[in-house]
C-alpha positions as CSV (number, residue, x, y, z in Angstrom):
1,M,28.4,-23.7,-15.9
2,A,32.1,-24.3,-15.4
3,E,33.1,-26.5,-12.5
4,K,34.2,-24.5,-9.4
5,M,37.7,-25.7,-8.5
6,R,39.4,-25.3,-5.1
7,F,42.6,-23.3,-5.1
8,N,45.3,-25.8,-5.6
9,T,43.3,-27.7,-8.2
10,A,42.7,-24.4,-10.0
11,L,46.5,-23.7,-10.0
12,L,47.0,-27.0,-11.9
13,H,44.0,-27.3,-14.1
14,Q,42.0,-24.0,-14.6
15,N,42.5,-22.6,-18.1
16,K,45.3,-25.1,-18.6
17,K,45.6,-27.6,-21.5
18,S,48.5,-29.6,-22.9
19,D,50.1,-28.2,-26.0
20,A,47.8,-28.9,-29.0
21,K,50.7,-29.6,-31.4
22,T,53.0,-31.7,-29.3
23,G,51.0,-32.9,-26.3
24,A,53.6,-31.2,-24.0
25,T,52.1,-30.9,-20.5
26,M,53.8,-27.5,-20.0
27,T,53.3,-24.9,-22.8
28,P,56.5,-24.8,-24.8
29,I,58.7,-21.7,-24.7
30,Y,58.0,-19.9,-28.0
31,Q,61.2,-17.9,-28.0
32,S,60.5,-16.1,-31.2
33,S,60.3,-12.4,-32.1
34,A,57.7,-12.9,-34.8
35,F,55.3,-15.4,-36.2
36,E,54.9,-16.3,-39.9
37,H,51.5,-16.5,-41.7
38,D,50.5,-17.9,-45.0
39,S,49.1,-14.7,-46.4
40,A,49.3,-10.9,-46.2
41,E,45.5,-10.9,-45.6
42,K,45.8,-13.1,-42.5
43,L,48.5,-10.9,-41.0
44,E,46.3,-7.8,-41.8
45,K,43.4,-9.3,-39.9
46,I,45.5,-10.1,-36.9
47,F,46.8,-6.5,-36.7
48,H,43.3,-5.2,-37.0
49,N,42.0,-7.6,-34.3
50,T,39.5,-9.2,-36.7
51,A,41.2,-12.6,-36.5
52,P,43.0,-14.5,-33.7
53,G,46.7,-15.2,-34.0
54,F,50.2,-14.2,-33.0
55,A,52.3,-11.7,-35.0
56,Y,55.0,-10.1,-32.8
57,T,56.0,-11.0,-29.3
58,R,56.0,-7.4,-28.1
59,I,52.2,-7.6,-28.6
60,N,51.4,-11.3,-27.9
61,N,53.0,-14.7,-27.7
62,P,51.7,-18.3,-27.1
63,T,53.8,-18.9,-24.0
64,I,52.8,-15.6,-22.5
65,A,49.1,-16.0,-23.5
66,D,48.9,-19.3,-21.7
67,F,50.3,-17.8,-18.5
68,E,47.9,-14.8,-18.8
69,Q,44.9,-17.1,-19.2
70,R,45.8,-19.1,-16.1
71,I,46.1,-15.9,-14.0
72,A,42.9,-14.4,-15.3
73,G,41.0,-17.6,-14.2
74,L,42.7,-17.6,-10.9
75,E,41.9,-13.9,-10.2
76,E,38.4,-14.3,-11.4
77,G,38.9,-11.6,-14.1
78,I,38.1,-11.5,-17.8
79,A,41.6,-10.9,-19.0
80,T,45.2,-10.5,-17.8
81,V,48.1,-8.6,-19.4
82,A,51.6,-9.8,-18.3
83,T,54.3,-7.1,-18.2
84,A,58.1,-6.9,-17.9
85,S,57.9,-6.1,-14.1
86,G,55.6,-5.2,-11.3
87,M,56.4,-1.5,-11.8
88,A,55.6,-1.8,-15.5
89,A,52.2,-3.3,-14.4
90,I,51.4,-0.4,-12.1
91,F,52.5,2.2,-14.6
92,N,50.4,0.7,-17.4
93,A,47.4,0.0,-15.2
94,V,47.3,3.6,-14.0
95,M,48.2,5.4,-17.2
96,N,45.6,3.4,-19.1
97,V,43.0,5.6,-17.5
98,V,44.7,8.9,-16.6
99,R,45.9,11.9,-18.7
100,C,47.6,15.2,-18.0
101,G,45.5,17.1,-15.4
102,D,44.1,14.1,-13.8
103,E,44.7,13.0,-10.2
104,I,45.3,9.8,-8.3
105,V,44.3,9.2,-4.7
106,A,46.4,6.5,-3.0
107,S,47.1,4.9,0.4
108,A,50.2,6.5,2.1
109,S,51.4,3.0,3.0
110,L,52.5,2.0,-0.5
111,Y,55.7,0.2,-1.5
112,G,58.5,2.8,-1.9
113,G,58.9,2.2,-5.7
114,T,55.3,3.0,-6.3
115,I,55.6,6.2,-4.4
116,D,58.6,7.1,-6.5
117,L,56.7,6.3,-9.7
118,F,53.7,8.5,-8.7
119,A,56.2,11.3,-7.9
120,D,57.6,10.9,-11.4
121,L,54.2,11.3,-12.9
122,E,53.9,14.8,-11.6
123,S,56.2,15.9,-14.5
124,Y,53.5,14.8,-16.8
125,G,50.8,16.7,-15.0
126,I,49.4,13.8,-13.0
127,V,49.3,14.5,-9.2
128,T,48.8,12.0,-6.4
129,H,47.2,12.7,-3.1
130,Y,47.8,10.3,-0.2
131,V,45.6,9.3,2.6
132,M,46.5,7.5,5.9
133,D,43.4,5.3,5.6
134,M,40.6,4.6,3.1
135,S,37.9,5.9,5.3
136,E,35.2,8.1,3.8
137,A,36.3,11.1,5.8
138,S,39.9,10.7,4.7
139,L,39.0,10.3,1.0
140,D,36.5,13.1,1.0
141,A,39.3,15.5,2.0
142,V,41.2,14.8,-1.2
143,V,38.9,13.4,-3.8
144,T,37.8,15.8,-6.5
145,E,36.3,15.7,-10.0
146,K,39.9,15.3,-11.2
147,T,40.3,12.0,-9.3
148,K,40.4,9.2,-11.9
149,V,42.1,6.4,-10.0
150,L,41.9,5.1,-6.4
151,F,45.0,3.0,-5.7
152,A,45.9,0.8,-2.7
153,E,47.7,-2.3,-1.6
154,M,45.8,-5.2,-0.2
155,I,48.5,-5.6,2.4
156,G,50.8,-2.6,2.8
157,N,54.5,-3.2,2.1
158,P,56.1,-2.9,4.7
159,K,53.5,-1.4,7.0
160,L,51.4,-4.6,6.8
161,N,48.1,-2.7,7.2
162,V,45.1,-4.4,5.6
163,L,42.8,-2.7,3.1
164,D,39.0,-2.7,3.7
165,I,38.5,-3.4,0.1
166,K,34.7,-3.6,0.0
167,A,34.4,-0.2,1.6
168,A,37.0,1.4,-0.7
169,A,35.3,-0.1,-3.7
170,A,31.9,1.2,-2.7
171,Y,33.3,4.7,-2.2
172,A,35.1,4.7,-5.6
173,H,32.1,3.3,-7.6
174,A,29.6,5.7,-6.0
175,R,31.8,8.5,-7.5
176,G,32.7,6.8,-10.8
177,I,36.4,6.3,-9.9
178,F,38.4,3.4,-11.2
179,F,39.8,1.3,-8.4
180,I,43.1,-0.5,-8.7
181,V,44.5,-2.9,-6.0
182,D,48.0,-4.2,-5.7
183,N,47.7,-7.7,-4.4
184,T,51.4,-8.7,-4.5
185,V,51.8,-9.3,-0.8
186,A,48.5,-11.1,-0.2
187,T,48.5,-13.1,-3.5
188,P,45.3,-14.8,-4.8
189,Y,45.9,-17.5,-2.2
190,L,44.7,-15.1,0.6
191,C,42.4,-12.8,-1.3
192,R,41.0,-12.2,-4.8
193,P,40.4,-8.4,-5.0
194,L,38.3,-8.5,-8.1
195,A,35.7,-10.6,-6.4
196,L,35.6,-8.0,-3.6
197,G,35.1,-5.0,-5.8
198,A,38.4,-3.9,-7.4
199,D,38.2,-2.9,-11.0
200,A,41.8,-4.1,-11.8
201,V,44.4,-6.0,-9.8
202,V,48.1,-5.6,-10.3
203,E,50.8,-7.9,-9.0
204,S,54.6,-8.2,-9.1
205,S,54.6,-11.9,-10.2
206,S,58.4,-11.8,-9.6
207,K,57.4,-12.4,-5.9
208,Y,55.2,-15.2,-4.6
209,I,53.8,-16.4,-7.9
210,N,57.3,-17.0,-9.3
211,G,58.5,-18.2,-5.9
212,S,62.1,-18.8,-6.7
213,G,63.5,-15.3,-7.3
214,N,64.6,-16.1,-10.9
215,A,62.6,-13.7,-13.0
216,I,61.1,-10.2,-13.0
217,S,57.5,-9.8,-14.1
218,G,54.2,-8.1,-13.5
219,L,50.4,-8.7,-14.1
220,I,47.3,-6.6,-14.7
221,T,44.0,-8.3,-14.5
222,D,40.7,-6.7,-15.5
223,S,37.4,-7.3,-13.8
224,G,35.4,-6.1,-16.8
225,R,32.8,-4.6,-14.6
226,F,33.6,-0.9,-14.5
227,K,30.9,1.4,-15.9
228,W,32.8,3.8,-18.2
229,D,31.6,7.4,-18.3
230,T,33.3,8.7,-21.5
231,G,32.7,12.3,-20.3
232,R,34.9,11.6,-17.3
233,Y,37.2,9.2,-19.2
234,P,37.3,10.6,-22.8
235,D,40.2,8.4,-23.9
236,M,38.0,5.3,-23.4
237,A,35.5,6.5,-26.0
238,P,36.9,4.4,-28.9
239,Y,36.9,1.3,-26.7
240,V,33.6,1.2,-25.0
241,K,32.2,-0.7,-28.0
242,M,34.3,-3.6,-26.7
243,G,31.9,-3.9,-23.7
244,P,33.5,-5.5,-20.6
245,F,36.9,-5.7,-22.5
246,A,37.2,-2.0,-23.0
247,Y,39.9,-1.5,-20.4
248,T,42.0,-4.4,-21.7
249,A,41.4,-3.5,-25.3
250,K,42.7,0.0,-24.7
251,L,45.7,-1.3,-22.8
252,R,46.7,-3.8,-25.5
253,N,46.1,-1.5,-28.4
254,A,47.8,1.6,-27.0
255,L,50.1,2.1,-24.0
256,F,51.2,-1.5,-23.4
257,R,51.8,-2.1,-27.1
258,D,53.6,1.2,-27.5
259,T,55.9,1.2,-24.5
260,G,57.1,-2.3,-25.1
261,A,56.7,-3.4,-21.5
262,C,56.1,-7.0,-22.6
263,L,57.1,-10.1,-20.7
264,A,59.7,-12.5,-22.1
265,P,58.4,-15.9,-23.1
266,F,61.0,-17.7,-20.9
267,T,60.0,-15.6,-18.0
268,A,56.3,-16.5,-18.6
269,Y,57.4,-20.2,-18.6
270,L,59.3,-19.8,-15.3
271,N,56.2,-18.1,-13.7
272,S,53.9,-20.8,-15.0
273,V,56.1,-23.4,-13.3
274,G,56.1,-21.4,-10.1
275,L,52.4,-20.8,-10.2
276,E,51.6,-24.5,-9.8
277,T,53.0,-24.6,-6.2
278,L,51.8,-21.2,-5.1
279,G,49.3,-22.7,-2.7
280,L,51.7,-25.1,-1.1
281,R,54.3,-22.4,-0.6
282,M,51.9,-19.8,0.7
283,E,50.4,-22.3,3.2
284,R,53.8,-23.1,4.6
285,A,55.1,-19.5,4.5
286,C,52.0,-18.1,6.2
287,Y,52.3,-20.7,9.0
288,N,56.0,-19.9,9.4
289,A,55.3,-16.2,9.5
290,K,52.6,-16.5,12.2
291,T,54.8,-18.8,14.3
292,L,57.8,-16.5,13.9
293,A,55.7,-13.4,14.8
294,E,54.3,-15.0,17.9
295,W,57.8,-16.0,18.9
296,F,59.1,-12.4,18.5
297,V,56.3,-11.2,20.7
298,S,57.2,-13.7,23.5
299,S,60.9,-13.4,23.1
300,G,61.5,-10.0,24.8
301,L,64.2,-9.4,22.2
302,V,62.4,-6.8,20.0
303,D,60.6,-3.6,20.6
304,A,57.6,-4.2,18.3
305,V,56.2,-6.8,15.9
306,G,54.1,-6.2,12.8
307,Y,51.9,-9.0,11.5
308,P,48.2,-8.9,10.6
309,G,47.7,-12.4,12.1
310,L,48.5,-11.4,15.7
311,S,45.3,-11.2,17.7
312,D,46.2,-7.6,18.9
313,A,47.1,-6.3,15.4
314,P,45.1,-3.3,14.4
315,D,43.6,-5.0,11.4
316,Y,43.3,-8.5,12.7
317,A,39.5,-8.6,12.6
318,L,39.5,-7.2,9.0
319,A,42.2,-9.6,7.9
320,T,40.3,-12.6,9.4
321,K,37.2,-11.5,7.6
322,Q,38.8,-10.9,4.2
323,F,41.5,-13.5,4.0
324,S,41.5,-17.3,3.7
325,G,44.4,-19.6,4.3
326,G,46.4,-17.3,6.6
327,Y,47.5,-13.7,7.1
328,G,50.4,-13.4,4.8
329,A,54.1,-14.3,4.8
330,M,55.7,-11.0,5.8
331,V,56.6,-9.9,9.3
332,T,58.3,-6.7,10.6
333,I,60.2,-6.1,13.8
334,R,61.6,-3.0,15.4
335,V,64.8,-3.3,17.4
336,G,65.5,0.2,18.8
337,S,68.0,1.7,16.4
338,K,69.3,1.5,12.8
339,E,72.6,0.3,14.1
340,R,71.0,-2.6,15.9
341,A,68.9,-3.4,12.9
342,F,72.0,-3.6,10.7
343,S,73.7,-5.8,13.4
344,V,70.7,-8.2,13.5
345,I,70.7,-8.5,9.7
346,D,74.4,-9.0,9.5
347,H,74.4,-11.8,12.1
348,L,71.6,-13.9,10.5
349,K,72.8,-17.1,8.9
350,Y,69.8,-18.3,6.8
351,P,67.8,-15.3,5.6
352,L,69.2,-13.7,2.4
353,K,69.9,-9.9,2.5
354,V,68.1,-8.9,-0.6
355,S,65.5,-6.3,-1.8
356,N,62.9,-8.9,-2.7
357,I,59.9,-10.7,-1.2
358,G,58.1,-13.9,-2.0
359,D,61.0,-16.3,-2.4
360,S,60.9,-19.8,-1.0
361,K,63.9,-18.7,1.1
362,T,63.5,-16.2,3.9
363,L,64.7,-12.7,3.0
364,V,65.5,-9.7,5.2
365,L,65.8,-6.0,4.4
366,H,66.3,-2.7,6.1
367,P,63.6,-0.7,4.2
368,E,64.6,2.9,5.2
369,S,68.1,2.6,3.7
370,T,67.0,0.8,0.6
371,I,63.6,0.7,-1.0
372,F,62.5,3.9,0.8
373,C,65.8,5.8,0.5
374,H,64.2,8.4,-1.7
375,G,61.3,9.2,0.7
376,S,61.2,12.1,3.1
377,E,61.1,11.3,6.8
378,E,57.4,12.2,6.9
379,E,56.6,10.0,3.8
380,N,58.4,7.1,5.4
381,R,56.7,7.4,8.7
382,K,53.3,7.4,6.9
383,A,54.4,4.2,5.1
384,G,55.3,2.6,8.4
385,V,59.1,2.8,7.8
386,Y,61.4,3.6,10.7
387,P,65.2,3.6,11.1
388,D,65.0,0.5,13.4
389,L,62.5,-1.5,11.2
390,I,63.5,-4.9,9.7
391,R,61.2,-6.4,7.0
392,I,61.2,-10.2,6.9
393,S,59.7,-12.1,3.9
394,V,59.3,-15.5,5.6
395,G,60.1,-18.6,3.5
396,I,59.4,-22.3,3.7
397,E,62.4,-23.4,5.9
398,D,61.8,-25.3,9.1
399,V,60.5,-22.6,11.3
400,E,62.5,-23.9,14.3
401,D,65.7,-23.1,12.4
402,L,64.5,-19.6,11.7
403,I,63.6,-19.0,15.3
404,D,67.0,-20.3,16.4
405,D,68.7,-18.0,13.9
406,F,66.8,-14.9,14.8
407,K,67.3,-15.6,18.5
408,Q,71.1,-15.8,18.2
409,A,71.3,-12.7,15.9
410,L,69.1,-10.6,18.3
411,E,71.0,-11.7,21.3
412,I,74.4,-10.8,19.8
413,S,73.1,-7.5,18.6
414,R,71.8,-6.6,22.1
415,E,75.2,-7.3,23.6
416,E,77.2,-5.1,21.1
């Protein structure tokens, strides 16, 4: 039996070996489009999946494979596929199991880009129904025989609601529905969705896993536990012979291969470097976020504070039960008006004004005018987005400096 490692040890040592050829402690960047072999027969076997090896970077690459193996171990999955972006991960993960005429049921509190993607899929005959929560009653109202995917975020972005993942998984599996969880905001540091019942987990590794805002990337990790009914999922029929690897086998040999949504080797290398400090960064960022959220509550300078780690937060008990190591590194505040929200953002000195999360530096954004600008007012309210809402991705700065900075910005904006 493999030794069970604690989180930070696993980041450094699980599924990680020095380069066999050179002894390099970090896997080299194999920046090559294709890989030569000593015979046509060997290349044929690689293309037919009867022999291991690398042929073409759109399909696989040693640098990317090393990163994928480390993530699979961390997420407690059987295989990971790295993609060109978080959105590419969501698209490939969902489309791997749906076809024209199928339906998706999703939480209404998704990231705006995901809502936009699901709207785009309607042109291909794939309809998404949204629910305000994943309760049995809410799901029963929209789930039908056409429902092939249940999709939710572990922590909603930016609503910051927390998914009751065990209950949602039990509901999905009782009805033979594939369950996908986006774990971008929580990260494996707080929660490992596959261990709690998800069938696949997706992440934008551009965020906390990378940690430096220097690369775009995504991840799909397969639990290998879903029981495929080929009557309900006919496109899986050629792959069920692969046993627990059926989902990944179909993904690698069809949509992922054919859409070219592959990760670049250099990006895989950057993410591998970032991965090793994920635990340290998340520990500090979660502490800072909780401290900052508690200060907002006591300051009298904001109208509302969103953070799952506040004792009076709607999902505090659930978050405490499901998470380890903290409550996440994102906080939201409401300040009364869009104009004041813009003023607060403009007067901050340290946080960067960017549409990203998970950087080592604190980042701020006005979601309604940016990542939710395509949503209707009703859709945005369901997602927890309001004209006066500011999303804060808290970094690893000294929290006292962050508090001082928000204090001066909030005070100036109140006087204007």
